[in-house]
MIZA-693502 format. One record per atom (N, C-alpha, C, O): residue in one letter; x, y, z. Coordinates in Angstrom, 3 decimals. Each point is the difference from the previous one (the first is absolute). Layout:
# residues N
{node a, {X, Y, Z}}
...
END
This chain:
# residues 76
{node m, {0.832, -0.903, 0.142}}
{node m, {-0.499, 0.900, -0.404}}
{node m, {0.656, 1.169, 0.117}}
{node m, {0.858, 0.264, 0.842}}
{node v, {-1.294, 0.478, -1.746}}
{node v, {0.881, 1.676, 0.190}}
{node v, {-0.883, 1.044, 0.980}}
{node v, {-1.226, 0.005, 0.113}}
{node w, {2.012, 0.718, 0.441}}
{node w, {-0.282, 0.981, 1.264}}
{node w, {0.464, 1.408, -0.844}}
{node w, {1.004, -0.094, -0.707}}
{node g, {-1.460, 0.922, 0.748}}
{node g, {-0.351, 1.568, -0.828}}
{node g, {0.413, 0.754, 2.142}}
{node g, {-0.594, -0.214, 1.057}}
{node i, {1.806, 1.034, -1.389}}
{node i, {0.506, 0.224, 1.087}}
{node i, {0.270, 2.043, -0.320}}
{node i, {0.877, 0.452, -0.737}}
{node e, {-1.753, 0.279, 1.417}}
{node e, {-0.127, 1.707, 0.191}}
{node e, {0.259, 0.464, 0.977}}
{node e, {-0.232, -0.390, 1.144}}
{node k, {0.961, 1.655, -1.670}}
{node k, {0.686, 0.435, 1.135}}
{node k, {-0.635, 1.851, 0.162}}
{node k, {0.136, 0.887, -0.842}}
{node e, {-0.804, -0.792, 2.178}}
{node e, {-0.821, 0.908, 0.380}}
{node e, {1.304, 1.219, -0.991}}
{node e, {1.122, -0.172, -0.475}}
{node m, {-1.920, 1.151, 0.547}}
{node m, {0.928, 1.139, -0.752}}
{node m, {0.275, 0.962, 0.827}}
{node m, {1.071, 0.604, -0.046}}
{node d, {-2.314, -0.262, 1.184}}
{node d, {-0.360, 0.933, 0.543}}
{node d, {1.157, -0.834, 1.691}}
{node d, {0.246, -1.040, 0.610}}
{node t, {0.165, 3.147, -0.705}}
{node t, {1.278, -0.332, 1.081}}
{node t, {-0.400, -0.443, 1.194}}
{node t, {0.758, -0.457, 0.855}}
{node q, {-2.338, 0.612, -0.723}}
{node q, {0.255, -0.525, 1.664}}
{node q, {-0.073, -1.450, -0.094}}
{node q, {0.416, -0.587, 0.999}}
{node d, {-0.970, -0.346, -2.237}}
{node d, {-0.013, -1.383, -0.003}}
{node d, {1.189, -0.043, -0.547}}
{node d, {0.474, 0.898, -0.696}}
{node d, {0.400, -2.587, 1.161}}
{node d, {0.916, -0.155, -0.700}}
{node d, {-0.229, -1.189, -0.045}}
{node d, {0.871, -0.608, -0.620}}
{node t, {-2.160, -0.382, 1.246}}
{node t, {-0.227, -1.182, -0.491}}
{node t, {0.057, -0.223, -0.535}}
{node t, {0.096, 0.921, -0.811}}
{node l, {-0.022, -2.601, 0.009}}
{node l, {0.251, -0.671, -1.288}}
{node l, {-1.326, -0.501, -0.433}}
{node l, {1.030, -0.402, -0.541}}
{node k, {-1.517, 0.235, 0.400}}
{node k, {-1.567, -0.351, -0.685}}
{node k, {0.044, -1.617, -0.379}}
{node k, {1.194, -0.286, -0.089}}
{node y, {-1.769, -0.541, -0.093}}
{node y, {0.010, -0.966, -0.424}}
{node y, {-1.297, -0.650, -0.640}}
{node y, {-0.981, -0.075, 0.739}}
{node f, {0.822, -0.620, -2.624}}
{node f, {-1.528, 0.108, 0.240}}
{node f, {0.392, -1.739, -1.162}}
{node f, {0.788, -0.208, -0.922}}
{node d, {-1.539, -0.426, 1.443}}
{node d, {-0.681, -1.077, -0.561}}
{node d, {-0.326, 0.647, -1.684}}
{node d, {-0.386, 1.146, -0.231}}
{node d, {0.696, -2.365, -0.951}}
{node d, {0.037, -0.196, -1.512}}
{node d, {-1.681, 0.530, 0.064}}
{node d, {-0.399, -0.100, -1.161}}
{node d, {-0.783, 0.639, 2.078}}
{node d, {-1.460, 0.457, -0.352}}
{node d, {0.175, 0.840, 0.358}}
{node d, {-1.021, 0.632, -0.270}}
{node g, {2.203, 0.528, 1.203}}
{node g, {0.348, 0.803, 0.165}}
{node g, {-0.528, 0.340, 1.195}}
{node g, {-0.142, 1.201, 0.229}}
{node n, {-0.295, -2.282, 0.876}}
{node n, {-0.351, 0.107, 1.272}}
{node n, {1.275, -0.245, 0.983}}
{node n, {0.719, -0.985, 0.170}}
{node e, {-0.738, 2.633, 0.563}}
{node e, {0.942, 0.075, 0.485}}
{node e, {0.229, -0.949, 1.174}}
{node e, {-0.998, -0.277, 0.665}}
{node m, {2.621, -0.471, -0.176}}
{node m, {-0.290, -0.899, 0.220}}
{node m, {0.981, 0.725, 1.454}}
{node m, {0.813, 0.900, -0.210}}
{node n, {-1.046, -1.427, 1.548}}
{node n, {0.978, 0.867, 1.490}}
{node n, {0.408, -0.711, 0.339}}
{node n, {-0.736, -0.929, 0.329}}
{node p, {2.549, 0.738, -0.087}}
{node p, {1.072, -0.717, 0.134}}
{node p, {-0.311, -0.456, 1.860}}
{node p, {0.108, -0.963, 0.759}}
{node n, {-0.468, 2.152, -0.759}}
{node n, {-0.352, -0.003, 1.726}}
{node n, {-1.081, 0.100, 0.340}}
{node n, {-0.314, 1.052, 0.558}}
{node l, {-0.876, -2.286, -0.789}}
{node l, {-0.623, -0.792, -0.274}}
{node l, {0.365, -2.018, 0.272}}
{node l, {-0.523, -0.928, 0.618}}
{node t, {1.600, 1.121, -1.441}}
{node t, {0.797, -1.066, -0.375}}
{node t, {0.458, -1.310, 1.448}}
{node t, {1.015, -0.676, -0.172}}
{node s, {-1.325, 0.601, 0.651}}
{node s, {0.776, -0.501, 1.222}}
{node s, {1.427, -0.944, -0.486}}
{node s, {-0.100, -0.857, -0.878}}
{node k, {1.015, 1.062, 1.366}}
{node k, {2.081, -0.236, -0.571}}
{node k, {-0.188, -1.016, 0.499}}
{node k, {-0.453, -0.384, 1.078}}
{node p, {1.023, -0.266, -2.372}}
{node p, {0.808, -1.782, 0.293}}
{node p, {1.536, -0.093, 0.825}}
{node p, {1.078, 0.593, 0.047}}
{node a, {-1.479, -1.259, 0.295}}
{node a, {1.749, -1.025, 0.687}}
{node a, {0.579, 0.537, -0.037}}
{node a, {0.583, 0.946, 0.531}}
{node l, {-0.725, -2.000, -1.822}}
{node l, {1.489, 1.039, -0.609}}
{node l, {0.146, 0.848, 0.092}}
{node l, {0.467, 0.305, 1.097}}
{node c, {-0.686, 0.753, -2.013}}
{node c, {-0.494, 1.512, -0.379}}
{node c, {0.937, 0.788, 1.988}}
{node c, {1.006, 0.711, -0.016}}
{node v, {-1.681, -1.112, 1.251}}
{node v, {0.646, 0.237, 0.738}}
{node v, {0.689, -0.174, 0.531}}
{node v, {0.187, 0.663, 1.021}}
{node s, {0.876, -1.993, -1.514}}
{node s, {1.329, -0.692, 0.935}}
{node s, {1.478, 0.290, -1.229}}
{node s, {1.055, -0.621, -0.130}}
{node c, {-1.711, 2.049, -0.728}}
{node c, {0.402, 0.264, -1.764}}
{node c, {0.580, 1.180, 0.461}}
{node c, {-0.511, 0.675, 0.894}}
{node v, {1.988, -0.276, -1.694}}
{node v, {0.498, 1.221, 0.385}}
{node v, {-0.110, 0.743, -0.514}}
{node v, {0.610, 1.018, 0.326}}
{node k, {-1.387, -1.015, -1.381}}
{node k, {-0.817, 0.586, -0.470}}
{node k, {-1.565, 1.639, 0.465}}
{node k, {-0.479, 1.134, 0.023}}
{node d, {0.568, -2.957, 0.278}}
{node d, {-1.431, 0.385, 1.294}}
{node d, {0.189, 2.024, 0.568}}
{node d, {0.907, 0.291, 0.781}}
{node e, {-1.626, 0.537, -1.182}}
{node e, {0.101, 1.033, 0.804}}
{node e, {1.157, 0.762, -0.635}}
{node e, {0.800, 0.644, 0.680}}
{node d, {-0.731, -0.749, -2.164}}
{node d, {1.461, 0.894, -1.064}}
{node d, {-1.063, 0.508, -0.731}}
{node d, {-0.862, -0.715, -0.513}}
{node p, {0.891, 1.846, 0.451}}
{node p, {-0.691, 0.862, -0.402}}
{node p, {-0.006, -0.010, -1.898}}
{node p, {-1.017, 0.147, -0.679}}
{node n, {2.321, -0.345, 0.178}}
{node n, {0.928, -0.207, -0.828}}
{node n, {-0.641, -1.705, -0.691}}
{node n, {0.465, -0.381, -1.074}}
{node e, {-1.483, -0.466, 1.792}}
{node e, {-0.487, -0.588, -0.235}}
{node e, {-1.805, -0.318, -0.036}}
{node e, {-0.868, -0.574, -0.659}}
{node e, {1.039, 1.256, 1.655}}
{node e, {-1.653, 0.122, 0.379}}
{node e, {-0.659, 0.123, -1.333}}
{node e, {-1.007, -0.705, -0.064}}
{node m, {1.344, 1.592, -1.355}}
{node m, {-1.214, -0.489, -0.734}}
{node m, {-0.568, -1.577, -0.632}}
{node m, {-1.160, -0.404, -0.075}}
{node l, {2.680, -0.409, -0.405}}
{node l, {0.113, -0.954, -0.276}}
{node l, {-0.442, -1.495, 1.244}}
{node l, {-0.326, -1.035, -0.580}}
{node c, {0.330, 1.002, 1.603}}
{node c, {-0.480, -0.766, 1.153}}
{node c, {-1.129, 0.652, 0.391}}
{node c, {-0.611, -0.492, 0.949}}
{node n, {0.062, 1.781, -1.608}}
{node n, {-1.592, -0.075, 0.096}}
{node n, {-1.128, -0.157, -0.613}}
{node n, {-1.148, 0.211, 0.391}}
{node l, {1.719, -0.758, -1.799}}
{node l, {-0.324, -0.419, -1.358}}
{node l, {-0.054, -1.132, 0.287}}
{node l, {-1.045, -0.601, 0.247}}
{node n, {2.168, 0.129, -0.233}}
{node n, {-0.089, -1.904, 0.623}}
{node n, {-0.648, -0.295, 0.566}}
{node n, {-0.741, -0.860, -0.477}}
{node r, {0.397, 1.429, 2.331}}
{node r, {-0.762, -0.418, 0.832}}
{node r, {-1.478, 0.265, -1.078}}
{node r, {-0.804, -0.898, -0.249}}
{node l, {0.732, 1.892, -0.121}}
{node l, {-1.764, 0.290, -1.127}}
{node l, {-0.256, -1.434, -0.321}}
{node l, {-0.915, -0.751, 0.341}}
{node d, {1.874, 0.589, -1.022}}
{node d, {-0.295, -1.238, -1.524}}
{node d, {-0.199, -1.014, 0.956}}
{node d, {-0.933, -0.754, -0.277}}
{node q, {1.416, 0.565, 1.110}}
{node q, {-0.197, -1.606, 0.376}}
{node q, {-1.047, 0.210, 1.566}}
{node q, {0.087, -0.763, 0.963}}
{node q, {-0.919, 1.826, -1.032}}
{node q, {-0.112, 0.184, 1.140}}
{node q, {-1.712, -1.348, 0.388}}
{node q, {-0.468, -0.030, 1.138}}
{node n, {0.040, -0.604, -1.943}}
{node n, {-0.457, -1.210, -0.117}}
{node n, {0.105, -1.010, -0.495}}
{node n, {-0.739, -0.652, -0.737}}
{node e, {1.756, 0.485, 1.172}}
{node e, {1.445, -1.345, -0.320}}
{node e, {0.000, -0.767, 1.062}}
{node e, {0.554, 0.296, 1.058}}
{node a, {-1.268, -1.482, -1.310}}
{node a, {0.856, -0.878, 0.775}}
{node a, {1.265, -0.246, 1.185}}
{node a, {-0.003, -0.279, 1.199}}
{node d, {0.944, 0.513, -2.109}}
{node d, {1.691, -0.017, -0.030}}
{node d, {0.504, 1.445, -0.537}}
{node d, {-0.218, 0.484, -1.111}}
{node f, {1.246, 0.310, 2.621}}
{node f, {0.710, 1.304, -0.711}}
{node f, {1.069, -0.055, -0.510}}
{node f, {0.972, -0.526, 0.543}}
{node k, {-0.959, 1.116, -1.798}}
{node k, {1.483, -0.649, -0.589}}
{node k, {0.746, 1.545, -0.242}}
{node k, {-0.547, 1.086, -0.190}}
{node c, {2.237, -1.479, 0.286}}
{node c, {0.751, 1.604, -0.599}}
{node c, {1.136, -0.545, -0.239}}
{node c, {0.555, -0.643, 0.890}}
{node g, {-0.080, 0.768, -1.929}}
{node g, {0.485, 0.042, -0.581}}
{node g, {2.102, 1.294, 0.308}}
{node g, {1.150, -0.016, -0.439}}
{node a, {-2.133, 0.953, 1.589}}
{node a, {1.280, 1.066, 0.079}}
{node a, {-0.171, -0.864, 1.024}}
{node a, {1.103, 0.456, -0.305}}
{node y, {-1.396, -1.603, 1.650}}
{node y, {0.855, 0.165, 0.912}}
{node y, {1.438, -0.056, 0.855}}
{node y, {0.988, -0.723, -0.127}}
{node e, {-1.269, 1.666, 0.932}}
{node e, {1.279, -0.427, 0.760}}
{node e, {0.192, -0.230, 1.187}}
{node e, {0.187, 1.082, 0.556}}
{node p, {-0.109, -2.178, 0.383}}
{node p, {-0.090, 0.907, 1.152}}
{node p, {1.162, 0.203, 0.292}}
{node p, {1.105, -0.110, -0.532}}
{node k, {-1.896, 0.700, 2.283}}
{node k, {0.806, 0.990, 0.503}}
{node k, {0.924, -0.933, 0.645}}
{node k, {0.139, -1.196, -0.253}}
{node e, {0.813, 2.303, 1.601}}
{node e, {1.101, -0.763, 0.499}}
{node e, {-0.707, -0.592, 1.480}}
{node e, {-0.624, 0.666, 0.827}}
{node g, {0.823, -1.591, -0.803}}
{node g, {-0.473, -1.316, 0.927}}
{node g, {-1.207, -1.175, -0.219}}
{node g, {-0.444, -0.865, 0.756}}
{node n, {0.212, 1.148, -1.779}}
{node n, {-1.675, -0.857, -0.717}}
{node n, {0.503, -1.009, -0.635}}
{node n, {-0.739, -0.788, -0.591}}
END
């Protein structure tokens, strides 16, 4: 599934917005974060946020979450 991304041009709102193929806005804050993401070094990295959100949104209804970019945090 392809997702659209739009950045608000208003200086007050610097939030990325995500849309599904039908144009419905998707809110990544309403999608639970898989345990794999929490244990990844890229978790909370602002440079990876967009790609991580897209991956989570794309798999939100899947039984198993997979991420090809996963890198475990130290100690995991």
